[in-house]
N, C-alpha and C positions, 0 to 999 in steps of 0.2 A: 504494500500500500504506500502511496505517496501523498504527502500533504505539503502544500506550499502557502506560506504567509509572506508578508513583506520582508525581504532580506533573509528569509529562513526557509529551507526545504528539508523535509524529513521523510525518510524511507524506512519501511519495515521489511527487511529482507533477511530471513523469511518471517512471515507471521504464521506461527504454528497454532493450529486450532484442532484439538483432538476431542472427539465425542464418543460416548458409549451409551447405547440405549439399554435400559433395564426395563423390559416389558414395553408396552405401547405408550406409556404416559410419563415415564421418567427418563431423563437423559443426564448423564454425568459429562462434564466438559472441563477442559483446561486450555487456556490461551496464553501465549507469551510471544512477544515480538523481539527480533534483533533489530535495533534501531541505528540508522545512519543519519546524522544531522549535519547539514551544511549551512553555516551562518556567515553572512557577509563580514569579512575582516577577521574571521576566527578559523582556527584549524578544524578539520573535520573531526567530529566526535562519534564514537560507536560504542555499543554495549547492549546488553539485554535490558529490556524495559520491564514494566510492571507485569507480573504474572496474575492470571485471573482464573482460579478454579471456581467451579460453581455447579449448581444442580437446577435443571429445568423440570418443572412439574406442570403438566396440563391437567388441571383439577376439574375442568368443566368441558364437556364435549357432547354436542348435540348431533355429531356426525356430519357427513357431507352436506353442505348447504345450510348448516345450522351454526349457532354461536360456539366459539371455542375460546377458552380463557386459560391463561397459564401465568406462572411466575418463574423468575429466573434469578434467584439471589446468587451473587458472586462475591467472593472475598478477593480484594485487590491488594497485593503486596506492595510495599514501598521500595524505593531505590535510594541510594546514598545521596547525601547533599551535593556531592560533586556531579553525580548523574543528573540530578534535578537542575543544577546550574547550567549544564550543557544541553538541557532539553531532551534527554533520553527518556525520562519518566517523571512521575509526579510523586509528591509525598504520600506516605501511607503508614500503616494500612488503612483501608476503608472498605465499607460494605456497600454493595450496590443492590438496591431493592426495587425491582421493576414489576409492573403488571402489564400483561399483553392480552389484547382482545383481537380476535380474527373472525371474519365471516366471508363466505363466498356468495356473490350475488350474480347469477348468470355466469358469464365468462370471466368476470372480474373478481379478484380476491382483495379484500380490504384488511389491513392490519394496523393497529394502534398500539403504541407502547408509551407508558409514562413511568418515570422512576426517579430515584434520588440516590446520590452517593452520601453515605453517612461516614464522616471521617473520625478517626481517633483524635486528630487535631487538625486545625486548618478550617477552610471554608467548605460549606455544603455545595453540592453541584446537582442541579436538576436537569432532566432531559425529557423531551416529548417528541415523538416521531410518528409519522403516518406514511404508510406504503400502500400503493395501488398497483396490482400486477395482473398480467394476463398471459395465458399460455397461447402463443401465436401459432405455433406448429407443434407437432409431437416432440420436437427436439429443442425448441427455443421458447424461453419465458422472458418477458421484459417487465421491469418494475420501475416506478417513479416514486421517489421518497422526498419528503420535506422533514427536516430534523432541526430541533432547537436545543442548544446546549447553553446552560446559564450557570456560571459560577457566581454565587451570591456576592453582590458588591461589585461585579464587573459587567460589561455590556453583554447582551445576548449574542450568540453566534448561531445564526440560522442559515442552514445550507439546503440546497436543492440538488438532487442527483438523479441520474438515470442509470440503471444497471440491469443485469439479468443473469441467466444461466443457460448454457448450451450443452445439450447432452452429446458427449463425444462417443461413449461406448457404455455398455452396461457397467454400472458402478463407477463411472468416470465422467465428471462434469467440469466444464469451463465456467468460471465465475468472473464477472467483469462489472466495473462501475466507473463513472466519471461525474464530477459535479463541482460546485463552488458556492461561496457565500452569497446570500441575497443582498448583502450590504456593501457590495463593491470591494474596493481596495482599501477600506478603512483600516487603521491599526488594529491588529489582533484578529482580523477576519481572514477566512480561508480563500485564497485566490484560486486554488485548484486542489482537488483531491481525487484520487482514483486508485483502483486496484485491479489486478489481473491474477487469478489464482486457479488452482486445480482442487476440486473436491473429490475425494476417493471414498466410496461407500463400500465397506467390507461386510455389512450385514443388512438386514431388512430395515434397519432404523437409522435414518440420517438425521440431520438437524431439524427437518420438518416432520419427523416421525412417520414418514411414508415410505412405502416400498420403492426401491430404486427401479426405474423403468428398464 
């Protein structure tokens, strides 16, 4: 994943995201990025960022075409003061508490997520995001997302992106996304963000708790 702000660009190479389904409604997950930061006038900084182990639980499910609700609490580890200064990660630890609501209406799928980061120290951070997606072909799914990230006491960062998933082979998907902030090139806003990745499904349960095509 790449994120570009004024005079700073950050890459996550790689972004490791490992998931394991326990039945049809529970998923164990772990995420950690290796971060490369290029800041104007500064030497390149690299290192492992914040790790995010968590558990996703879909506690309400009306089936295909009905409402689905889940929660995805994650424990985010901290990084050193030096890594924070270089932009590799943020202070921690902190707990992420989200609520996710999804429903499919006709050919469109709608997803809403609201959540907050509860820190052991430092500022709270609140997020809200909405995604609308459609399966255009048996292999290609496209999604549009608007996402607002607000560290209390700081300006909102609201981004718009378009992404999707392309089925390459059974158990193998290509993931892609590109977007930017709605607030232009103001200080602290995202001038560009994007990712390109491979999703490997080794069982019947992936991130979306559905059988791989």
